[in-house]
FITORVO-866762 format. One record per residue (C-alpha): residue in one letter; x, y, z. Coordinates in steps of 0.25 Angstrom, whole numbers, plus 5000, padded with zeros to 4 digits. Layout:
# FITORVO-866762
AXYZ ...
END
This chain:
# FITORVO-866762
M597951735692 K598051875684 S599551815681 A598951685676 L597951755668 M599251855663 G600051745658 L598951665651 W598751795642 I600151795639 M600151655635 I598851645626 P599651745615 V600851675616 S600351525614 I599451605602 Y600651665598 A601451505598 A600251445591 D600751535577 L602151495579 P602151365571 T601551425559 V602951515558 V603551395557 I602851335545 G603051435537 S602851355523 E602751425512 K601251375510 Y600951405524 D601251555521 K600751555507 Q599451505514 M599651615526 C599851725515 I598551685509 E597651675521 R598351815526 Y597851885514 T596751815511 Q596151865525 D596651995524 C595852025512 L594551945518 D594852065529 S595052175521 V594152155508 C593152035511 M592652115523 T592052215514 S591752155501 S590652105494 D591552005485 T591051875487 D592351805484 C593151905490 N593751785498 D594251705487 K594651835481 C595451855494 Q596151715494 S596451735479 A597151865481 A598051825494 E598351695487 D598951785475 K599551885486 C600251775494 Q600751705481 D601351825475 E602151865488 A602451715488 D603151735474 D603851855479 
END
């Protein structure tokens, strides 16, 4: 029984990892840019907007992320 549970715990992370693989295969520029925007927006929201009283912080984070990702795409 213990080994069966151990096997189950090993398979769960493997199946989660396998579920992420198709996103790597897609790999289009539009997809990469969208992922970039989402990542930088979330980083900004987590670091800036959590402590800010600015009412349009979310919009500013989105705009800054779009600009940053566009700059990276241009390089």
